[in-house]
Backbone as a ProteinNet text record, in pm:
[ID]
protein_1_A
[PRIMARY]
MPSVKDASQSMILWQSDGILLISGNVSVYNSTSSTEAITIQIVGAATNVFTVFPGNTISYAGKDLESVRIINIQSNPSLYLEGKYCCQFTCCL
[TERTIARY]
99.7	-9.6	108.1	58	155.7	146	224.3	222.1	192.8	204.7	180.6	308.4	447	541.7	549.7	537.2	505.5	392.4	320.5	235.7	232.9	193.7	294.5	186.5	194.2	90.4	109.3	27.9	20.1	9.3	44.1	5.9	1.8	-135.2	-191.3	-130.3	-50.7	-6.1	-127.7	-201.3	-296.6	-411.9	-552.1	-678.4	-796.5	-798.7	-913	-1066	-1148.2	-1248.8	-1363.1	-1337.7	-1392	-1539	-1568	-1631.2	-1643.1	-1481.9	-1415.1	-1310.9	-1319.4	-1230.2	-1078.3	-987.1	-860.9	-769.7	-704.7	-556.6	-446.1	-336.1	-220.5	-121	-10.8	134	204	231.6	298.4	462.7	533.8	649.3	700.2	777.5	816.5	953.1	998.2	1173.9	1164.8	1293.2	1328.5	1449.7	1496.6	1600.5	1727.3	1853.1	1965.5	1969.9	1902.4	1949	1823.3	1724.4	1658.8	1741.4	1671.1	1753.5	1667.2	1560.8	1517.1	1443.6	1392.2	1329	1206.3	1070.6	951.2	886.1	776.9	674.9	541.4	511.9	418.7	324	185.3	65.1	-9.5	-57.9	-114.7	-216.2	-353.6	-505.5	-547.8	-577.4	-678.9	-739.9	-767.4	-788.7	-717.9	-633	-547.7	-428.6	-432.7	-350.6	-221	-132.2	-4.8	118.7	216.4	245.4	410.6	488.8	639	713.3	848.2	897.8	1013.5	1080.3	1174.4	1292.1	1430.5	1510.1	1591	1627.7	1708.7	1752.2	1759.3	1821.2	1768	1645	1592.7	1419.7	1378.7	1233.8	1184.5	1077.1	969.7	848.9	819.9	726.6	621	496.9	358.9	263.8	233.8	127.6	-13.5	-125.6	-225.1	-402.8	-495.8	-631.8	-672.1	-828.8	-896.9	-822.3	-770.4	-661.2	-749.6	-721.8	-790	-780.6	-641	-512.7	-371.4	-275.7	-142.8	-98.9	-41.5	0.7	83.4	203.2	323.9	234.3	282.1	227.2	369.9	289.3	415.2	476.1	470.8	538.4	571.5	740.7	715	720.1	659.9	706.4	823.1	973.4	1050.4	1114.9	1154.1	1212.1	1347.3	1428.2	1566.7	1525.1	1412.6	1370.4	1350	1384.7	1396.6	1379.7	1285.5	1220.8	1224.3	1311.7	1312.8	1259.6	1201.2	1167.9	1114.3	1060.1	945.7	881.7	730	663	603	603.2	486.7	406.6	318.2	180.8	123.4	72.9	3.1	-117.8	-216.6	-321.8	-469.9	-497.1	-596.9	-728.8	-819.8	-940.6	-1064	-1133	-1179.3	-1304	-1385.9	-1522.5	-1661.4
-101.4	43.7	147	213.1	349.8	435.3	453.7	568.7	739.7	808.3	929.8	973.5	944.8	997.8	954.4	854.3	797.4	877.7	957.9	1023.1	1117.9	1084.2	1208.5	1295.6	1415.6	1524	1542.7	1591.2	1634.1	1763.2	1838.1	1960.9	1949.7	2079.3	2093.9	2210.7	2166.2	2287.1	2370.3	2306.7	2315	2233.1	2254.8	2218.1	2231.4	2166.6	2241.7	2279.3	2324.9	2389.3	2251.7	2188.7	2109.6	2084.4	2220.6	2293.1	2252.5	2310	2299.9	2163.9	2147.1	2027.2	2078.9	2020.2	2085.2	1987.4	2008.3	1984.3	2068.7	2022	2047.9	2006.3	2124.9	2029	2054.6	1980.4	2001.6	1983.3	2070.5	2026.3	2093.9	2005.5	2017.5	1967.3	2040	2069.6	2031.3	1970.9	1970.4	1979.6	2090	2178	2099	2095.1	2054.1	2062	2162.1	2207.9	2097	2073.7	1945.5	1818.6	1812.5	1730.3	1536.5	1536	1424.3	1475.5	1339.9	1322.9	1356.1	1418.5	1436	1372.2	1314.2	1246.6	1320.1	1350.7	1406.1	1323	1358.9	1273.8	1334.4	1348.6	1401.1	1290.5	1365.8	1307.5	1364.2	1279.2	1326.6	1231.1	1222.6	1089.8	968	942.9	839.4	913	842.3	898.7	853.2	925.8	909.8	954.2	867.9	916.4	892.3	1026.1	1072.8	1028.9	985.1	1069.3	1180.9	1245	1340.4	1356.4	1331.6	1343	1479.1	1532.8	1616.7	1665.3	1795.3	1839.5	1778.9	1689.3	1637.7	1726.2	1726.9	1755.8	1659.9	1658.7	1588.9	1625.7	1573	1680.1	1569.4	1630.8	1532.4	1601.9	1583.3	1582.3	1489.3	1586.1	1528.6	1540.1	1494.8	1556.7	1504.6	1589.1	1588	1595.6	1707.4	1722.4	1757.3	1695.7	1783.6	1783.7	1779.1	1800.4	1774.8	1858.4	1834.4	1826.8	1745.3	1766.8	1717.3	1751.1	1646.6	1597.4	1437.5	1361	1314.1	1218.6	1152.4	1279.6	1358.7	1447.8	1403.5	1381.1	1375.1	1420.6	1418.9	1519.6	1501.4	1558.6	1526.7	1649.9	1726	1885.8	1878.2	1789.3	1817.4	1761.5	1767.3	1764.7	1909.7	1948.9	2043.1	2026.2	2087.3	2050.7	2187.7	2214	2326.7	2330.2	2365.9	2370.8	2473.6	2481.3	2554.7	2438	2511.4	2367.6	2524.9	2449.9	2538.5	2424.2	2519.1	2451.8	2531.7	2471.8	2552	2441.4	2516.8	2431.9	2522	2399.7	2429	2420.7	2481.1	2459.5	2408.7	2350.8	2291.5	2333.5	2384.5	2452.3	2375.2
22.1	13	18.3	-114.2	-97.5	2.3	94.5	186.1	141	214.1	159.4	96.1	155.3	99.3	1.3	-102.7	-244.9	-328.9	-240.5	-339	-441.1	-591.9	-661.5	-718.9	-785.1	-789.5	-945	-1022.1	-1144	-1164.7	-1289.9	-1288.1	-1480.6	-1465.5	-1590.7	-1659.7	-1812	-1866.3	-1966.5	-2035.6	-2116.6	-2088.5	-2084.7	-2085.9	-2162.7	-2271.9	-2355.8	-2322	-2353.4	-2304.3	-2324.7	-2375.4	-2417.7	-2528.3	-2546	-2665.2	-2829.5	-2857.2	-2941.1	-2984.4	-3117.9	-3155.9	-3153	-3114.1	-3118	-3145.2	-3249.9	-3364.5	-3314	-3313.8	-3307.6	-3278.7	-3258	-3190.8	-3051.9	-2930.8	-2859.4	-2882.1	-2812.5	-2758.2	-2609	-2535.6	-2409.6	-2437.1	-2375	-2317	-2187	-2156.6	-1992.7	-1969.5	-1896	-1897.7	-1833.7	-1896.4	-1813.1	-1674.7	-1637.2	-1470.2	-1394	-1465.8	-1378.6	-1342.1	-1228.6	-1158.2	-1161.9	-1224.4	-1345.9	-1410.6	-1512.6	-1592.9	-1560.7	-1675.4	-1661	-1740.4	-1693	-1771	-1791.9	-1960.5	-1954.1	-2066.6	-1992.1	-2042	-2138.5	-2273.5	-2378.6	-2404	-2358.5	-2405.6	-2505.3	-2612	-2702.7	-2789.3	-2900.3	-2987.6	-2922.7	-2864.3	-2759.6	-2677.5	-2548.2	-2412.6	-2505.6	-2474.1	-2495.7	-2400	-2324.4	-2223.9	-2260.6	-2258	-2252.3	-2158.3	-2159.1	-2026.6	-2118.4	-2049.4	-2078.7	-1982.7	-2026.7	-1959.1	-1998.3	-1881.9	-1862.1	-2012.7	-2058.5	-2169.1	-2300.2	-2290.6	-2417.1	-2431.7	-2549.3	-2626.3	-2662.2	-2658.1	-2742.1	-2806.6	-2917.7	-2995.9	-3016.6	-3033.5	-3070.4	-3116.7	-3255.9	-3310.2	-3315.8	-3281.4	-3249.8	-3263.5	-3279.6	-3313.3	-3173.1	-3203.8	-3055.3	-2920	-2919	-2802.2	-2696.3	-2548.6	-2450.6	-2346.3	-2335.1	-2252.8	-2251.6	-2164.6	-2172.3	-1984.9	-1940.6	-1838.3	-1797	-1665.3	-1608.6	-1543.9	-1488.6	-1432	-1368.5	-1246.4	-1159.3	-1087.6	-1060.8	-956.6	-837.2	-791	-680.9	-588.9	-419.9	-341.8	-275	-354.2	-300.8	-286.6	-125.2	-145.9	-207.4	-249.8	-370.2	-515	-539.5	-712	-746.1	-860	-928.1	-1083	-1091.9	-1228.1	-1344.9	-1411.2	-1513.5	-1668.5	-1750.2	-1838.4	-1912.2	-2077.3	-2127.6	-2241.5	-2266.7	-2377.8	-2448.5	-2539.1	-2661.8	-2771	-2733.5	-2808.7	-2964.4	-3003.9	-3122.7	-3186.2	-3182.1	-3200.7	-3327.8	-3373.7	-3482.1	-3424.7	-3438.3	-3375.6	-3492.7	-3481.6	-3579.5	-3572.3	-3651.1	-3631.7	-3674
[MASK]
+++++++++++++++++++++++++++++++++++++++++++++++++++++++++++++++++++++++++++++++++++++++++++++

């Protein structure tokens, strides 16, 4: 059974309003200053999970996008995460 110590958090980078159909590109960079890899979850027509190691970038193109978030963020005072993300979307009316 996981303890409170093992609890992880998530952080929403972007979330759709649920009304418009969104397609587009998402890029996430994890800085070399980060102490650990980050786990990115992109939910759309399919749910995809990516691990981005320090100094690396992932890029994703998809349709029916719903959200982009960092998941499994550990509650660790020595953890340091830094990075950038870019989203380029097209709304389908």
